[in-house]
C-alpha positions as CSV (number, residue, x, y, z in Angstrom):
1,M,-75.3,-52.0,-11.6
2,A,-76.4,-48.5,-10.8
3,L,-75.7,-49.1,-7.2
4,V,-72.4,-50.3,-7.6
5,T,-71.2,-47.1,-9.7
6,V,-72.4,-44.8,-6.7
7,T,-70.7,-46.5,-3.9
8,V,-67.4,-46.6,-5.7
9,S,-67.6,-42.8,-6.2
10,V,-68.3,-41.9,-2.6
11,S,-65.5,-44.2,-1.3
12,V,-62.9,-42.2,-3.5
13,S,-63.7,-38.9,-2.5
14,V,-63.7,-39.6,1.1
15,S,-60.3,-41.2,1.0
16,V,-58.8,-38.2,-0.7
17,S,-60.2,-35.5,1.8
18,V,-58.6,-37.8,4.7
19,S,-55.2,-38.2,3.3
20,V,-54.9,-34.5,2.7
21,S,-55.6,-33.4,6.0
22,V,-53.3,-36.0,7.8
23,S,-50.3,-35.0,5.4
24,V,-50.6,-31.2,6.4
25,S,-50.7,-32.1,10.2
26,V,-47.6,-34.2,10.1
27,S,-45.6,-31.7,8.3
28,V,-46.2,-28.9,10.8
29,S,-45.4,-30.9,13.7
30,V,-42.1,-32.3,12.4
31,S,-40.8,-28.9,11.4
32,V,-41.5,-27.3,14.8
33,S,-39.9,-29.9,16.9
34,V,-36.6,-30.2,15.1
35,S,-35.9,-26.4,15.2
36,V,-36.5,-26.5,18.9
37,S,-34.2,-29.5,19.8
38,V,-31.4,-28.1,17.6
39,S,-31.1,-24.9,19.3
40,V,-31.1,-26.3,22.8
41,S,-28.5,-29.1,21.9
42,D,-26.1,-26.9,20.5
43,A,-25.9,-24.6,23.4
44,R,-25.2,-27.2,26.0
45,I,-22.4,-29.0,23.9
46,W,-20.7,-25.5,23.1
47,H,-19.7,-25.0,26.7
48,R,-18.2,-28.5,26.9
49,V,-15.7,-28.4,24.2
50,P,-12.2,-27.9,25.4
51,K,-10.2,-24.8,24.4
52,W,-7.9,-26.4,22.0
53,K,-11.0,-27.3,20.0
54,G,-12.2,-23.6,20.2
55,G,-14.6,-23.9,23.0
56,T,-14.9,-22.3,26.4
57,D,-14.1,-25.3,28.2
58,G,-17.1,-24.9,30.8
59,A,-16.9,-21.2,31.4
């Protein structure tokens, strides 16, 4: 029974370390991609808005 308790404690410590590293990498990549896409799309759409809606109508 001594061998069973040792294997369980090792498996728990490894799973916790992996979950923390993955969550940090995902949060950083998502925040950067969203900020860049919004700034580019907003500039292109604004030039195509007609004058009666407050845009420049392609100018």
